[in-house]
Structure formats: structure tokens, C-alpha cells
C-alpha angles and dihedrals in degrees: 000000000000120000122232095267090050092048090049089054093047091048091055093052094044093051090055093053092040094057091056097038129099126235098272091041091052089057093053090046092048092048087051092049093049089049094051099042102032090231121149118247097257095046093046089052091051095048090052094049091046090049092058090072096032123105103221094185089076099083099161135043115246113243123205109226109206114220112254109248092199106050128186095280093057090046087049096053090041090056090051092054091042091056091049088054090051097249102297121171126271093254093060098037098048101065089047096047099096093050093043090052091050091050094048092044092049091059097037095245091133136023115204132169122247093248092049092048090052094052092046092052092053098041114121124237090240090054090048091056092045094050093047098041097096092057098038112115122185128202120204110193132152133208133200128261117240101184115139119180123251112212102172099092098008095123094045093058117072123237118240122192128204090263094057100077102102096143112105093191123108113243101069107112133189112208133199140166128233123200123223092197103134091236100310125083096199121113129011120312142150120291123197120221118210123189115184125188108225096210102046102017089238112164133212114194133187141144139223142184106257120341103265122150095257094047094050092045093051090047089052091051090051088052092048091050092058095048119103091202130050127264106241098173141014121202118187141168122256096272119139086235089071107024095072143109094257095057094042090052094047091054092047092051095048093041091246121159106235120202140159135212128244112280111263092008102113090167088071086073096041097138096063094033091064091048093053093081100035091052112022106023096038095055103030104029134202103294122121112261113184107149135091089238095056092046092056089052092048094054091050089052093051096050087057093044089051093058092040097052095040098050105025111024109085119204138183129237127210115248106182137343128213133191119209110177109308093340127090118206118202130197118202128190125236113292114261137170120248086248092056093046091051093051092053094047092084095219099105123093122222093266093053090048094049091049091049092047092052091053090048096050092045093057137057126188095240094056092045096048088048091054090045091052093050094052089043088058090048093051092050089051092051090049095048093047090053091052092050089050094052089049093053094050 
């Protein structure tokens, strides 16, 4: 049995003969055509009649190829900017692109043509994600929880749930610790401290050896000293590193509202929990760090990460959530950096704004990320050298 392409070729040959043939010959040609193709007589006649006006030379449909608006040069520049922004999604990157391009051009970190710049500024979030999808890589790693309940002052510190943050002022922080233990919590190792402002997403990062009361207290004070605005509230989990006399006294002396979440309800601290990966885990990782040399490098990294995230990492905030049947529809605001949110909050005076602006203008994301990567390499070398020494002994 002939396939469709062969039948088309045979039809083209038969039509040429059929046009020149006499009536008797046409009957013979038609019978031959039916025998070879397996068509019934009516369909065979129709195919031959249609073939008289058909151009069999056109074997393929002509496809119109639309010229790509975002060519390789635009994707190349976009990739460079995306790497500087630590691989954030299109919805977070797109609103911040004009300002980011300005900062990088100001410090001559990138050189792009006027036409490329115009296209980058008007590119949509969905197109960004499509263009970057071939080079996007995702890591899925999990750490261990090291929270142990502190019962000493548990009943004297009020409980706060995720629904209780009704204050729209910057200064109310959620705080949490992250273990850099390498999979085992035994022995002394480095702990990261993350303080996240609920209203603006501003982060304060530090690290300490172990998570004793004094170490966490000192780390909290170092974070406080780097803040331009005042801490109005601290909300922690029920760990003994937070629920103690030292932290309670610190909050009373500084007129800070001190609250805790419900036991076993991590979502009460959702603002800081979601920042644990994007700040501490993403830049420090999951390895075990348990030496003073590693702690020093980690603190240097976190100070740089603090500036990088607060000034150059836009994020979205949930505006409203609606349930329709089994589906939940979420509406987010336009992505902004914590710095932009803080300026728009209307709570800063001229001196505070001036100080923040000076820090912003003296930094750019590419230089910050290069310094961070250099320190990360140093930290990895320290960690590898320590493992080699342990193996040799």
C-alpha cells in the first residue's frame, strides 16, 4: 500500500496523462489509478479533477518566521544582570531593571547600547523567565532544625500569631537561628542569626559560635548597631537562645516589644522563615563550620549580604488572598527592594534618609557579589583544609 506522499506523486503523474488522454484511455487510466491507490471510483475521479488546478511543485507550506525582538545580545546582557541579582525570578527582577541598569552603568560594570537598554527596560517578567530558562539551575537542599524549648520565662512573654501583625510601621522584627552543622547538631558549631522586618523585608544578619544566650545577645546588638531605624519589636520562636533573662532585659532597656510564636507553629514566623534560605542558606550553605577562622569569614560575608539584599534584591509582598472552591488566588504588589519600601514608609527623618542614600550610592550589586564570591571561596578552602587535617590525624 502506498503512503500519502507516494499517492500524491502518483496523482501528479496521472493528472498529466489524464489531461491528454481520450475518453477510452481515461477509463483505463482511472482503473489503473484506483488499483494502485485503493481509492473508490468517486473519490479517485475527484482527486484527479482537483489535481488539474493544483500545483504539485509546492510540497511544503510556507511558514512565516517572525523576527525575534529580543536577540542574543539582549539575552546576554540580561543573563549578566540576572547573575548579579543572584538568579531571582522575572517578577522580582523586571520592576528593578531600570534602576539596576543605571547603577551598573554608573560604575562602568556593564556597557550596553541605547537600543538594547530600551528593550531591556520594556521586557516583561514572563519573557525574562522564558529567555533565562535554559540556563536556570535549581538546588533543593534541606537543613536540620535545632530549636530547643526555653521554659524559664515562657509564660511571661506573650504569644503572637501570624495574624497579629497589624502595625504597618518599620521596626517590628521576626528573628530566627539557622544551624551550620553539616547534618549533625552534636558539638559546638556556627549558628546564623536572621532578623527580618515585617513591613519592609529589611534583614539583619550575624553569626555566633554556638547559640548560647550571650552569643545571640551580642549578635542582636551588632545587628541593632547597623540599623538606621529603631527596633520597635522582636518576635522569636520558643528556643532557649531567645527565651531568657538576657534577651528580656535587653528588650526592656531598649523599649522593645518582645513576643514569641506558638510552639510548633513555624508559620507564625513566616516572614523570617522564608528569608532563611534566600539569605543565610543561599550564601553560606549547609556545610559544618566550627572554627573561629570560619566564623570570622562568615561574619564578613553576612555584612556584605545584608547590604546586597537590603539595597539590591527586590521582593514581592502578598496584598490579598482569595479562596474560590479548591483554588487560592493570591495578589502580590510590584517588586521593590527593602530600601525602596523603607523610603516610602514615611517614618525616616532627613538624617536617616541621607545616611541610607549615601550607603546606596556607594555600593553596586556587581562589586558586592564579587566580594561575596571571593569570601565564599576562602570559606570553602578553610573548610576543605580542616577536613584534610582531620583525615590526616
